[in-house]
N, C-alpha and C positions, 0 to 999 in steps of 0.2 A: 504494500500500500504506500502510495506516494504522499508525503506530507506537503500540503500546499502552503503558500506564503501566508494565507490568512490564518492558519493555525498559529504561526509565530506571532502574528498581530494579537491574537486572542491571549496567548500565554504571556506576552509582554505586558499587555494591558492589565491582566489579572495580577501579575506580580507587582506592578507599580501601584495599583489600587490597594493591594495588601500592604505595601510599604507605607502608604498614606495612613492606613488604619494603625499600623505599628507605631508611627510617630504620634498619632493622636492618643494612643494608649500608653505613651511614655515607656516604650520598650527600651532595653539597654542600647546604648549608642553603638556598641560593637555589632549587634545584630542588624541594626538599621544601616550601618556602614556597609556590611557585607551584602545585604540585599540590594542596596543602591548600586554597588559595583556590578552585581549580577544583572541588575536591570539595565545598566548602561551597555553591558556586553550583549544582552538580548536585543536591545534596540538596534545595535549595529548588525547583528545576525538577521533580525527581522527586515531591515531595509535591504540588505543584500538578497535575501530570499524572495522578497516581494518584487524587486526589480529584475531578478533573474528567472522568475516564474515563467514557464512556457504557457502563456495565456494569449489566445487570439479571439478577436470578435469582429463582427462586421458592422458594429455600431460606430457612429461618429457623433460629433457634437451637434450635428443637425438633428439627431434623433431625440434630443432633450434628455430627460432623466430616465434611468432604467425602470423605475417604479411607476412612471407616468409617461410612457412613450407617446409622442404626438406624430411620429413619422416625418419623413422628409416632405417639406412643403416647397412648391415651386413658386418663385416670385416672378410675376409678369409685369413688365413695364408698359405703360400705355402712353 
């Protein structure tokens, strides 16, 4: 099974939200520091994986948003 780039986005987001909760709960600085370093490494891995992901689509910016497609519209000049 291939791990997609979006998996790394989810893991990184979850880790950084957990870090925020750790800081709010006044967890030891040592744990917060190590989780911060891990988060920074995961951000770099995430960016690399998302940019190198083999993803293709036939959509363009003319198609508007994915969740609300309006289709390509022809502009006619009169």
